[in-house]
C-alpha positions as CSV (number, residue, x, y, z in Angstrom):
1,M,26.5,-6.4,-38.6
2,G,27.2,-2.9,-37.2
3,G,24.9,-1.0,-35.2
4,H,22.9,0.9,-37.2
5,T,21.6,4.7,-36.7
6,V,18.8,6.3,-38.9
7,N,17.6,10.1,-38.6
8,N,20.5,11.2,-36.8
9,G,19.6,14.9,-36.1
10,N,17.0,15.2,-39.4
11,N,14.0,16.2,-39.3
12,I,11.5,14.3,-41.5
13,Y,8.0,15.5,-42.5
14,L,5.4,13.5,-44.9
15,S,2.6,12.6,-45.5
16,S,-0.3,10.1,-47.0
17,N,1.4,7.3,-47.2
18,Y,0.6,3.8,-47.3
19,D,3.5,2.1,-46.0
20,P,5.5,3.0,-42.5
21,L,8.8,5.2,-42.9
22,F,10.6,2.5,-40.8
23,R,9.8,-1.0,-40.6
24,I,11.7,-3.9,-38.6
25,E,10.2,-7.3,-39.6
26,N,11.7,-11.0,-39.7
27,D,10.5,-12.5,-43.3
28,D,13.1,-14.4,-45.5
29,N,14.6,-11.6,-46.8
30,S,15.6,-9.9,-43.3
31,K,16.7,-13.0,-41.7
32,G,20.3,-12.2,-40.2
33,Q,20.6,-8.9,-41.5
34,I,20.2,-6.8,-38.3
35,S,20.7,-9.3,-35.3
36,S,19.0,-8.2,-31.8
37,G,19.3,-4.5,-30.9
38,E,21.8,-2.7,-33.2
39,L,19.3,-0.5,-35.1
40,K,18.7,3.2,-33.3
41,I,16.5,5.9,-34.2
42,L,17.5,8.9,-33.0
43,N,16.8,12.7,-32.7
44,G,15.0,14.9,-34.9
45,T,11.4,15.1,-35.1
46,I,9.1,13.0,-37.2
47,S,5.5,15.0,-38.2
48,D,2.7,14.7,-40.4
49,F,3.0,10.8,-41.5
50,S,0.2,9.4,-42.5
51,S,0.0,5.3,-42.2
52,Q,-3.7,4.5,-43.7
53,G,-2.8,1.4,-45.8
54,V,-5.6,-0.7,-47.4
55,N,-4.0,-4.3,-48.2
56,S,-4.5,-5.9,-45.4
57,K,-3.0,-9.2,-46.8
58,E,0.3,-7.5,-47.1
59,L,-0.2,-5.9,-43.9
60,E,-0.2,-2.3,-45.1
61,F,-3.4,-1.9,-43.4
62,G,-1.9,1.5,-41.4
63,M,0.2,0.6,-38.7
64,G,2.4,3.4,-37.4
65,T,4.8,5.3,-38.6
66,V,7.9,2.9,-37.1
67,Q,6.7,-0.3,-37.3
68,V,8.3,-3.6,-35.6
69,I,7.0,-6.6,-36.2
70,N,8.1,-10.3,-34.7
71,N,11.8,-8.6,-34.3
72,K,14.5,-7.2,-31.5
73,A,17.1,-5.3,-33.5
74,L,15.4,-1.8,-32.5
75,K,17.1,-0.7,-29.6
76,E,16.3,2.6,-29.0
77,I,14.0,5.4,-30.1
78,D,14.8,9.0,-28.8
79,V,12.6,11.5,-31.5
80,N,9.4,13.8,-31.1
81,F,6.5,12.3,-32.8
82,N,4.0,15.0,-33.7
83,N,0.7,14.4,-35.4
84,N,1.4,11.3,-37.3
85,K,-1.5,9.0,-38.0
86,S,-2.2,5.2,-38.0
87,N,-5.0,3.2,-37.8
88,F,-3.2,1.1,-34.8
89,G,-0.2,3.0,-33.3
90,G,0.1,6.2,-34.8
91,A,3.5,6.6,-34.2
92,I,4.5,3.4,-32.7
93,F,3.3,-0.1,-33.8
94,V,5.0,-3.2,-32.0
95,A,3.5,-6.6,-32.7
96,S,4.3,-10.6,-32.0
97,V,2.4,-11.8,-34.9
98,N,1.3,-15.5,-35.2
99,D,-0.5,-16.5,-38.2
100,I,-3.1,-18.8,-36.7
101,D,-4.4,-19.8,-40.3
102,G,-0.7,-20.7,-42.1
103,N,-1.7,-18.3,-45.1
104,L,0.1,-15.3,-44.4
105,L,3.2,-15.4,-42.7
106,V,4.3,-18.5,-44.5
107,G,8.4,-18.6,-43.9
108,R,8.5,-15.8,-41.1
109,D,9.7,-16.3,-37.6
110,F,7.6,-15.9,-34.9
111,E,9.3,-14.6,-32.2
112,N,8.8,-11.9,-29.4
113,S,9.3,-8.2,-30.6
114,E,11.1,-5.7,-28.6
115,I,12.0,-1.9,-28.3
116,G,15.0,-1.5,-26.2
117,A,14.2,2.4,-25.3
118,I,11.5,4.9,-26.2
119,S,11.9,8.6,-25.5
120,G,11.2,12.0,-26.4
121,N,7.9,13.7,-26.8
122,F,4.5,12.6,-28.4
123,T,2.3,15.3,-29.7
124,S,-1.1,15.1,-31.2
125,N,-0.2,12.2,-32.6
126,K,-3.9,9.7,-33.8
127,A,-5.2,6.1,-34.2
128,A,-8.3,5.5,-36.4
129,Y,-8.6,2.4,-33.4
130,L,-6.4,1.7,-31.2
131,G,-2.8,3.2,-29.6
132,G,-2.6,7.3,-30.6
133,A,1.1,7.1,-30.2
134,I,2.0,3.8,-29.2
135,Y,0.8,-0.1,-30.2
136,N,2.2,-2.5,-28.4
137,S,0.5,-6.3,-28.6
138,G,1.0,-10.1,-29.2
139,A,-1.5,-11.0,-31.8
140,D,-2.9,-13.9,-33.8
141,I,-4.0,-13.0,-36.8
142,K,-6.5,-14.9,-39.1
143,N,-7.6,-14.4,-42.6
144,G,-5.2,-11.3,-42.8
145,I,-6.9,-9.5,-40.1
146,I,-4.9,-9.2,-36.9
147,Q,-7.2,-10.5,-33.1
148,G,-5.6,-9.0,-30.8
149,K,-4.6,-11.9,-28.8
150,K,-1.9,-12.5,-26.4
151,D,-0.6,-15.8,-27.4
152,L,2.9,-14.0,-28.4
153,N,4.3,-11.0,-25.9
154,S,5.6,-7.7,-27.2
155,K,7.5,-5.7,-24.9
156,I,8.8,-1.9,-25.4
157,T,10.8,0.3,-22.1
158,I,9.4,3.8,-22.1
159,T,12.5,6.0,-20.8
160,T,13.6,9.7,-20.2
161,K,17.0,10.9,-21.9
162,G,18.3,13.6,-20.2
163,K,14.9,15.8,-20.4
164,D,10.9,14.3,-19.4
165,T,9.1,12.4,-22.2
166,V,5.8,13.7,-22.2
167,F,2.9,12.5,-24.5
168,R,-0.1,15.3,-25.3
169,G,-3.0,15.3,-27.2
170,N,-2.7,12.0,-28.4
171,S,-6.2,10.1,-29.2
172,A,-7.5,7.3,-30.4
173,N,-11.0,6.3,-31.3
174,V,-11.5,3.1,-29.7
175,A,-8.8,2.9,-27.1
176,G,-5.3,3.8,-26.0
177,G,-5.1,7.8,-26.3
178,A,-1.8,8.0,-25.5
179,L,-0.5,3.7,-25.3
180,F,-2.4,0.7,-26.3
181,N,-0.7,-2.2,-24.6
182,L,-1.8,-6.2,-24.7
183,G,2.3,-7.5,-24.0
184,T,4.6,-5.9,-21.2
185,A,5.2,-2.2,-21.5
186,N,8.1,-0.7,-18.9
187,I,8.2,2.7,-17.5
188,E,11.9,3.7,-16.4
189,A,12.3,7.6,-15.7
190,K,15.7,8.6,-15.2
191,D,18.1,10.9,-13.4
192,G,14.6,13.3,-12.3
193,N,13.1,13.5,-14.9
194,R,9.5,11.9,-15.6
195,V,7.2,10.4,-18.0
196,I,4.0,12.6,-17.7
197,F,0.9,11.4,-19.9
198,E,-0.5,15.1,-20.2
199,T,-3.8,15.4,-21.4
200,T,-7.5,13.8,-20.6
201,S,-7.0,12.3,-24.3
202,D,-3.7,10.4,-23.2
203,T,-5.4,7.5,-21.7
204,I,-3.3,4.2,-21.2
205,Y,-4.9,0.9,-22.3
206,N,-3.5,-2.0,-20.6
207,G,-4.8,-5.0,-21.1
208,G,-1.3,-7.0,-20.4
209,E,1.0,-5.7,-17.9
210,L,2.2,-2.6,-17.1
211,N,5.6,-1.9,-15.1
212,I,6.7,1.3,-13.3
213,I,10.6,0.5,-12.9
214,S,11.8,4.0,-11.9
215,G,11.1,7.5,-11.1
216,E,8.1,9.2,-11.2
217,T,5.2,8.3,-13.7
218,I,2.4,11.1,-13.5
219,V,-0.7,10.2,-15.4
220,K,-3.4,13.0,-16.2
221,S,-6.3,11.1,-18.0
222,S,-6.5,7.2,-16.9
223,I,-5.2,3.6,-16.7
224,T,-7.7,1.4,-17.7
225,D,-8.7,-2.7,-19.2
226,E,-12.6,-2.0,-19.2
227,K,-14.4,-4.4,-21.6
228,I,-14.0,-3.7,-25.7
229,S,-15.9,-5.1,-28.3
230,A,-15.7,-3.3,-31.6
231,D,-15.3,-3.7,-35.1
232,M,-11.8,-2.7,-36.5
233,M,-10.7,-3.6,-39.9
234,G,-13.5,-6.1,-40.8
235,A,-13.1,-8.3,-37.5
236,V,-14.4,-8.0,-34.1
237,Q,-12.1,-7.9,-31.4
238,S,-13.0,-8.3,-27.9
239,F,-10.6,-7.8,-24.7
240,G,-10.5,-6.1,-21.3
241,E,-10.3,-7.0,-17.6
242,T,-6.8,-8.6,-18.0
243,G,-4.3,-6.0,-16.7
244,I,-2.0,-6.1,-14.3
245,T,0.0,-2.7,-13.0
246,N,3.2,-2.9,-11.0
247,I,4.9,-0.1,-9.2
248,A,8.3,-1.4,-8.4
249,K,10.8,-0.5,-5.4
250,D,11.9,2.5,-6.7
251,G,9.0,3.8,-9.4
252,T,6.4,6.2,-8.3
253,L,3.2,6.5,-10.1
254,S,1.5,9.4,-9.3
255,L,-2.2,9.9,-10.1
256,E,-3.4,13.7,-10.9
257,N,-6.2,15.6,-12.1
258,N,-8.9,13.3,-10.9
259,A,-7.2,10.2,-12.9
260,I,-8.6,6.8,-12.3
261,I,-7.1,3.3,-12.7
262,T,-9.2,0.2,-13.4
263,Q,-7.2,-2.8,-13.4
264,R,-7.7,-6.7,-12.6
265,E,-4.5,-6.2,-10.3
266,I,-2.8,-3.0,-8.8
267,N,0.5,-4.3,-7.0
268,V,2.2,-1.7,-5.5
269,N,6.1,-2.3,-3.9
270,G,7.2,1.6,-5.3
271,A,4.7,4.5,-4.3
272,L,1.2,5.2,-5.3
273,E,0.0,9.1,-5.1
274,A,-3.4,9.1,-5.5
275,Q,-4.4,11.3,-2.9
276,N,-5.8,13.6,-6.2
277,G,-6.9,11.2,-8.3
278,G,-10.0,9.4,-9.4
279,K,-11.6,5.9,-8.6
280,I,-9.4,3.0,-7.7
281,T,-10.7,-0.3,-9.2
282,G,-9.1,-3.7,-8.7
283,A,-7.6,-6.0,-6.4
284,L,-5.1,-3.5,-4.6
285,K,-2.1,-5.1,-2.8
286,I,0.5,-2.6,-1.2
287,G,3.7,-4.8,-0.5
288,S,6.3,-4.8,2.2
289,T,8.1,-1.8,0.4
290,G,5.2,0.1,-0.9
291,T,3.7,3.2,0.5
292,A,0.3,4.5,-1.5
293,D,-1.3,7.9,-0.4
294,L,-5.0,7.7,-1.1
295,N,-8.4,9.1,-1.0
296,P,-10.5,6.5,0.7
297,S,-13.9,7.7,-1.0
298,N,-12.2,6.0,-4.2
299,L,-12.0,2.6,-3.2
300,T,-14.0,0.0,-4.9
301,S,-12.9,-3.0,-3.4
302,S,-10.8,-3.9,0.0
303,V,-6.8,-3.1,0.6
304,I,-4.3,-5.5,1.2
305,N,-1.5,-3.7,2.8
306,N,1.7,-4.8,4.1
307,G,3.4,-1.0,3.6
308,D,2.6,2.3,4.8
309,L,-1.0,3.4,3.7
310,A,-2.3,7.0,3.9
311,L,-5.7,8.0,4.0
312,W,-6.4,11.5,3.3
313,D,-10.2,12.8,2.9
314,G,-13.4,10.7,2.5
315,T,-15.4,8.1,3.3
316,L,-13.7,4.8,3.5
317,S,-16.4,2.1,3.0
318,Q,-13.9,-0.8,1.7
319,N,-12.2,-3.5,4.2
320,I,-8.2,-3.2,4.7
321,N,-6.1,-6.0,5.9
322,G,-2.8,-6.8,6.2
323,N,-0.1,-6.3,8.5
324,G,0.9,-2.4,7.3
325,I,0.7,0.6,8.6
326,T,-2.2,2.9,7.8
327,A,-2.4,6.3,8.6
328,I,-5.0,9.1,9.1
329,L,-3.8,12.3,7.4
330,G,-7.2,13.9,6.5
331,E,-10.9,13.9,7.5
332,V,-11.9,10.1,7.2
333,T,-15.2,8.5,8.4
334,N,-14.9,5.1,8.2
335,N,-17.2,1.9,7.6
336,A,-15.0,-0.6,6.7
337,V,-13.3,-2.7,9.4
338,I,-9.5,-1.7,9.3
339,T,-7.2,-5.1,10.1
340,Q,-3.5,-3.8,10.5
341,K,-0.8,-4.1,12.7
342,T,0.0,-0.4,13.3
343,F,-2.8,2.6,13.1
344,G,-2.3,6.4,13.4
345,I,-4.2,9.8,13.2
346,E,-1.5,12.5,12.2
347,K,-2.0,16.1,12.3
348,E,0.5,19.2,11.6
349,D,0.0,22.5,10.6
350,G,0.6,22.9,7.0
351,F,1.0,19.2,6.6
352,S,-1.8,16.8,7.6
353,N,-5.4,17.4,9.4
354,G,-5.9,13.5,11.1
355,I,-9.8,13.9,12.2
356,F,-10.7,10.1,12.0
357,T,-14.4,9.1,13.0
358,T,-15.3,5.4,13.7
359,N,-16.7,2.7,15.6
360,L,-13.9,0.9,17.9
361,D,-15.4,-2.6,16.7
362,N,-13.8,-1.8,13.4
363,L,-10.3,-1.5,14.3
364,K,-8.9,-4.8,14.4
365,I,-5.0,-3.5,15.4
366,A,-2.4,-5.9,16.6
367,D,-0.4,-4.0,18.4
368,K,-2.9,-3.2,20.5
369,E,-2.4,0.9,20.3
370,I,-3.9,3.5,18.5
371,H,-1.3,6.2,17.8
372,N,-3.5,9.5,17.6
373,Y,-2.1,12.8,17.1
374,G,-5.5,14.5,15.7
375,T,-9.2,13.8,16.7
376,L,-10.3,10.9,17.3
377,I,-13.6,10.5,17.3
378,L,-16.1,7.3,18.8
379,T,-19.0,6.4,17.8
380,G,-19.7,3.1,19.5
381,G,-18.0,-0.2,19.9
382,T,-15.4,-1.4,22.6
383,N,-12.3,-0.4,22.7
384,E,-9.4,-2.8,23.3
385,N,-6.5,-0.9,22.1
386,K,-4.4,2.0,24.1
387,I,-4.4,5.3,23.2
388,T,-1.1,7.1,23.6
389,S,0.2,10.0,21.4
390,S,3.7,8.5,22.7
391,Y,4.4,6.3,19.5
392,T,8.0,7.5,18.1
393,Y,8.0,7.8,14.4
394,P,11.4,6.7,12.8
395,D,13.0,9.6,11.2
396,S,11.7,8.9,7.7
397,D,8.1,9.6,9.0
398,I,9.2,12.8,10.7
399,H,7.0,15.4,9.3
400,D,7.5,19.0,7.6
401,S,8.9,20.6,10.5
402,G,11.7,18.0,12.0
403,Q,9.2,17.8,15.7
404,P,7.4,14.6,16.6
405,P,3.5,15.8,16.2
406,Q,1.7,17.1,19.0
407,P,-0.5,14.5,21.7
408,G,-4.5,14.6,20.0
409,I,-7.7,14.6,21.6
410,T,-10.5,11.5,21.7
411,K,-13.9,12.8,21.5
412,I,-17.1,10.4,22.4
413,K,-20.2,10.9,20.3
414,G,-22.1,7.2,21.2
415,D,-22.1,4.4,23.8
416,V,-18.7,3.5,24.4
417,V,-17.1,0.6,26.6
418,N,-13.2,1.3,27.1
419,N,-10.6,-1.7,28.3
420,A,-8.1,0.0,27.5
421,K,-5.5,3.5,28.7
422,I,-6.7,7.0,26.9
423,A,-3.3,7.9,27.5
424,Q,-4.9,11.6,26.5
425,A,-7.7,14.4,26.9
426,I,-11.2,12.7,26.6
427,E,-14.8,15.1,25.6
428,I,-17.7,12.9,25.9
429,Q,-19.7,14.9,23.8
430,S,-22.7,12.9,23.5
431,G,-23.6,9.2,24.5
432,K,-21.5,7.4,27.3
433,L,-18.4,5.9,28.4
434,T,-17.9,3.5,30.5
435,S,-14.6,2.6,32.0
436,N,-12.7,2.1,34.6
437,A,-11.0,5.3,35.8
438,D,-7.5,4.0,36.0
439,N,-7.9,3.8,32.6
440,I,-8.6,7.9,32.0
441,D,-5.7,10.5,32.2
442,S,-8.4,13.4,31.8
443,I,-11.8,13.7,31.1
444,K,-14.4,16.9,30.0
445,I,-18.3,15.8,30.3
446,G,-20.5,17.9,28.3
447,N,-24.2,18.1,28.7
448,N,-26.5,15.8,28.5
449,T,-24.1,12.8,29.0
450,T,-23.0,10.0,30.9
451,Y,-19.8,9.3,32.1
452,N,-20.5,5.3,33.6
453,V,-17.0,4.8,36.6
454,I,-16.7,0.9,36.7
455,G,-14.0,1.4,39.3
456,G,-10.6,3.8,39.8
457,A,-10.1,7.2,40.8
458,L,-12.0,9.4,39.3
459,K,-10.2,12.5,37.1
460,T,-11.9,14.8,35.1
461,Q,-11.2,18.6,34.0
């Protein structure tokens, strides 16, 4: 058949209805009527719809204003959803359902569900259990009750269409105030527009796969896969600790307002902007095309960095491993081991203020150079790296002024043995520096400190 478009420019206001407003489902009566990717729901607003069904044997127990089960016909939804209510998926419910006991869905096709594009604004939608705005999951059903498994996969794509797509004030009593996902959820922001999860209640529960494909996604709430076990509609459902978030090369995930992310894996091949976010829990891997701006105090496990990692104010207590570049842009105290190809400390008025305090034994730099344009404070250890301000940044790394940063300073505040060239000013503020004098360009020796020269020509200021 040809394409289908409904709700084209009309607002719909309904309440106290037990069936979904739009139901797209494969069963004996619907096979072949609408093929994959032909149906669109466009324009207008759907408001005040309540899907609180009671007959679970008929799958009518409150599943979304728009309900998609075992079907791929819905190509696009571009409407606003305001103040809609359901038990699962206040606005949209998507499921690929597998009938375990074979007593309910006889004759239906068990295929993966999919919605090709979802845009518009989602405001104050509510779920009694999961997915205040959107529920997306593969699911087993047994004795008429959805079990919340992932044997089949459902896929949705949240996108933008000429403006930002905003989730604001959505909520769920158990999990996923904005989005509950045990399937695949893609986010594709386009043409400079953004997908925004605006308020603290607009949480994302991702126990499946969340892919930030393109453009900027802003989260001011949380992305989590915490362990949950709760009685929902007469069945105890348990899930959690299975989420994977992927940021693709053209995607940016910005965590604001102390937003947290808790996932089994966080894979960054695009950009993760989290210096204003909260705790990051999970295996964080930054690929060769990936960049991440982080508060080091918010890391709860080690990081694999093969791209570009910038650390702002905080204390680093988790190891950083890999072949990438780590740059210090804030005031950082290091209590971990940093193993990287390239390492630098940056400072420029109005942009960054790199101050880095560390024991030298905690730096394992493959390039054998520390590029210091800020303040490097050494509390002890043995230096095997040239400390210099001569590194030429690629054009993409030149700061806002368009000029290379000014040379930095190295301060000694412990007992340090130096076996490499320090090509910048040094101050011994406390402790002792032991070095061949030829490795020191300029040194200022403070009161009650020691400069132990083991050869070379002495230079002081």
